[in-house]
N, C-alpha and C positions, 0 to 999 in steps of 0.2 A: 453514317459515322456515329451520330448521337445514339442511335438504337444499339449499335454494337457496343459502345461504351457502357450503356445502361445494362446490357446483358452481362458484360464482364463484371460490373459492380454488383449486380444481383447475385451472380455466382459467388462473389467474394464475401458478401455480407454474411451469409449463414456461417461461414468459417470464422468470421470475427465474432459473431454473436453466439457461438457455442460456448456459453458461460452459465454457471461455472463449470470449467472442465474438471471432472472428477474421476477418480479411479478407486479401486478397491484395494485396501491394504490391511491384511489381518482381520478381514471381516468388517472394517469400518470404511466409510466413504470419506475421501480426503479431497481437498481442492488442489488442483494442479498448479504449476508454476504460472501459467498464463492467468488463471483466476486470481492468484495471490497478487500478481503484479497489477491487475486491473483493480482489485479491491483496495490495494495500497494507493493507487492513483486516485480512486474515488474519494477515499478518506482525506487525502492530501488536498484535492481540489475543493471539496466541501469545507474543510477547515479554513483554508486560505480565503475562500469566498465569503464565509460567514464573518471571519475576523475583519477582512478588508471592507466588507459591507458596512459593519458597525462603524468602523473608523472613517470611511469615506463619507458615509451618510452624515455623521456629526460634523465632519470638516466641511462638507459641501453646504450643509445648513448654516453653519457659522459664517462661511464665506458669502452665501447668498444674502443673509441678514446684514452683514457688514457692507456689502455692495449696495444694498438698498439704502442703508443709513448714509453711505458716502454720497449717493445720488441725491437723496433728500437734503443733505447738508449743502451740496453744491447749489441746488435750486434755492435753498433758503438764503444763502449768501448773495445769490443773484438778486433775489427779491429785496434783501436788505440794502444792497447797493442802489437798486432802483428807487426804493422808498426814500433813502437819505438824500439822493441827488436831486430828486424832483420835489422834495418837500411835501410828499403825499400825506404825511401825518396830519396836515392842517386842512386837508380837503377830503371829507368823508366819502363823497360821491366818487371821486376819482380813486380813492383808496380801495373802495369796494369793487370798482371796475378792474383795477389792476389785480386784485386778489382772485377775481373770477377768471381773468386771462391766464394767470399763472397756474391756477388749479386745473383749468382745462388742458393746458399744455403738459402739466406734470401728472395728470390723472390722480390727484391727491387733494386733500383738504388743506387750504391755506388760511392762516390767521395772522392778523397784525394786532399786537398787544402793546398798550401804553406802559409807561414806566410804573404807573400805580396799579397795574394789573387789569385795567379796563380793556375789554375786547373792542378794538376799534373797527376791525373788519374781519369777516369770516365768509369763506366761499360757500358755506353750508347754511348760513343764516341771513335773514333779511334784516333791514335796519330796525324794524320793530323788535325782532328777536334779540338783536344785539343789546338793546337797552335793558332787556330782562335777563341777559346772560350773567352768570355768577362771576365774581372777580377771580382772576387767574394769578394773583400775586403769590399764592402759596403753591402753585404747581412747580414740581421739581425741575422740569426742563426750563421753565421761565427763570427760576432763581439761578440755575447752573449757567444759563446763557449770559446773564448779567455778571456773574461772579467769575466764570472761567472762559467765557467767550464761545461756549458750545454746550448744549444740553440735549440729552436724549432720555426718553422714558417710554415705558409700555404700560398701558392701563386702559380701563374702559372709560370712554368719554361720557360724562354726565350730561353734556350739552346735546349730543346727537345719539346717545345710548348705543355706542358701538366700541369694540375694542380696537385701539389704535396704537401705532408706533409714531411717537412725536420726536421731531428734531427741531431745535430752536437755536437761533443765533441773534446777537444783538444788532440793532439798527443804530449805527454810530454816525455822528457828524463831527469830525475831528476826534478829540478825545472825550467827547460827551455822548452818553447813551441817550437815545431818543425813544427807544422802545425795543420790542423783540419781534422778529419775523419767525413764524413757526409753520412748518409743513408736516402734515401727518398722513400716513398711509394706513388704510384698514389692515388689521392683522389677518382678516379673512383672506385678503388678496395674497398676503405673504404665506399663509397656510396653504392656499391653493397652489402657489408657486412651489412650495416645498413638497406638496403632494405630487405635483407633476414631476418634480425632480426625483422623488422616491420611485415613482412609476418607471421613469427612464432608467434609473439605477437598477431596479429589479429586473427590467427587461434585459439590460446589459449583462447582469449576473446570470440570467437564465441562458442567454446566448453563449456566454463564456463557458458556463458549465457544460452545455451541450457540445460545444467545440472541444473542450478539454476532455470530456468523456469519449468522444469519437477518437481524438488523438491517443487517449489511453488505450482504447481498443486496438488501434493500429500498432502503437508502440509495443504493447504487451504481446501482440501476435508475433511481430518480427523478432522481438527480443527473446521470446520463449521458443521460437521455432527451432533454433539450434539445440536447445535443451531437450525439446520433444524428440528431435531426430536422434540425439544422444541416448535418451531413454529407450526409444524403440530399438535402436541398434543393440544396446546392452541386453534388452529383453530377448532379442533374436539370438544373440550369442549365447545367452544362458539356456535357451530352449534347444538350439541346434548344436551347441558345443563348438562352434566354429564361426569365423567371420571377423570383421574389424569394424571399429566405430568410424564412420565417415567424418572427415574434417572439413567444415564449411567456413570456418573463420580463423583468424589469427589472434583472437582475444583469449580470455581465460578459459572459455569453453573449449576452444580449439586446443589450448595447451593441455587441458584435462584429457581430451580425446587422444592426443598424441601420447600422453603418459599411459593411458589405459591400453592403447595398442602396443606400446613397448612391454607392458606387463603381460599382455596376452602372448606376445612373441616369446618372452622368456619362459612363461608357463608351458607353452607348447613345446619349446625346446627341452625343458626339464622333463615333461611327460615322455617325449620321444627318447630321451636319454635313459629314463627309468625303464621304459618298455624294452629298450635294447639290452639293458643290464639284466632285466628279468628273463629275457629270452636266453641270454648267455648263461645265467644261473640255472635256469630250467634244463638247458642242454647239458650242463655240467652235472647236475644232480641225477639226470637220467642215465649218465654213463658210469656212475659209481656202482659198486657191487652190493652195497647195503641199501636197505630201505630207509627213506627219509620222510617223516610226517611232521607237519607244522600244525599246532593246535592253538586256538585262541583261549582267552580266559574262561570261556564256557565249555572248554574241552570239545569244541567243534573243529573239524578238519578245515584248514586253510589251504594246504597243499600236501600232495603225496605223489612221490614218483612211482613209476611203473613197478619197481621192485617191491615197494611197500604195498601197493594195491594188490599185487599177487600174494604176498605173504599174509595180509590181513583179509584177503578174499572180499575186497570192497567192490561195489558197483560204481560205474561212472554215471554222471560226474560225482567226484568225491567231495567237492567243496560243500561244507555245511553238514556233512554226515557226522555221526557220533561213533566212537569206537565201542565195541562190545564191552559192557560193564565187567564181565568176568575177567577180562584181560588186565584190569587194574588192581587185582589182588595178588599178593605174593603168598597167600595161604594155600599150601598144597591140598588141604581138604576141600577148598572151594574152587581151585583151579587145577584141573586134572593134567594140564600141560606141564606142571611143575614137578611131577613125580620123577624122581631119579636125577634131579638137577640141583647142583649146589649153586645158590644165588649169592652174588656179591651185593654190597650196599648200594651200588650204583644202578642195579636192575630194578625197574618199576613194573614191568609187564613180562609176560612170557606166553607163548602159545605154540600151536602146531599149524603149520601153513598148508595143510591139505595137499600133501604130495610135495610140498616145498621143503619139508623138514621142520624141525623145531627151531624157534627163534627166541631171542631175548631183546628187550627194548631198553635202552638207556636214554636218559633225557638230559637236556641242558636248557635252563631257563634264560631267556633273553633279558639283558640288563635294561634295555630301553623300552620294554613293554611287558605286558602280562602273558604274552605268547610263550610257547615252549616248543622245542624241537625234539622229536623222538628219532633215535637212530636204531634201526632194527638189524640185528646180526643173526645170521643163520648159524645154528650149532649142530 
């Protein structure tokens, strides 16, 4: 079953992948409807993907940083509550032990700062290093924590020489500030998390683009199928002069096909009516005793009945032939057939019908075209 499905799909894929579908029009290669639909889908998918990628990336990065800040703030408040309840600020050894425990659990740097900015405990520093650490009273997160109850900052730590994200909250006992609890996460970890987020976002974009392009192939194939059938049928009708456009749907394409078929029906009916009228007219002209010739604007014969063919001594088929030039003059010195004949103003030609007797031709110009009709009278 799986092999059969694979064979069906392998047979179907080349039809989908025949892109761009082109045809020749006026010597120039043009993209077909399926190609245009697919290209339009590609442009739309890529545009939406690029725009959404920039938007989602910035939003996700801001959301990730905010989530990290919120988590650091929660851990800092827990540390502040623990330090204030157990009076850790007065026991340096126990304060250092607690900072180490919290730092291990939070995978972050933990600091306890006194009100005067002295570093009381730090998970990254020993007791000897604490005594040499610089005063933190000027640090922005420290001052913001005492002033507003929360402080956050990004900078490079001079103490451990690393870029950090700092979150600080005050350590309170009642309404009195005892110090500041601060938790810091390396920006390198945040950048790594952002890089992983970008990688996942890029992978998701690639998968969505591939899926969208495949759907664009399928949709463009099925949407353009009725149009291709319509074009093929119209081409066959133009080449063969007969046939109808098949109707595969009830949408706009199906409506156009039905309209075209009605036009073809009316055209064929008109052609049949004209052919019947032509047969009746030809039969009528063949029964009259005068010759009738129809000429176009270039003086070429369009039609001549049998009487005219005999009078003018024309060979068959007569369509496209020219009348002898000497018949177009009324000068007796140039047209020997005019000797002894008195011509009226309506006569434009005269001749001798080789056993049929002499004849004169009168003409009438058609009002709707440049053609003219000659009426040949035997005299």
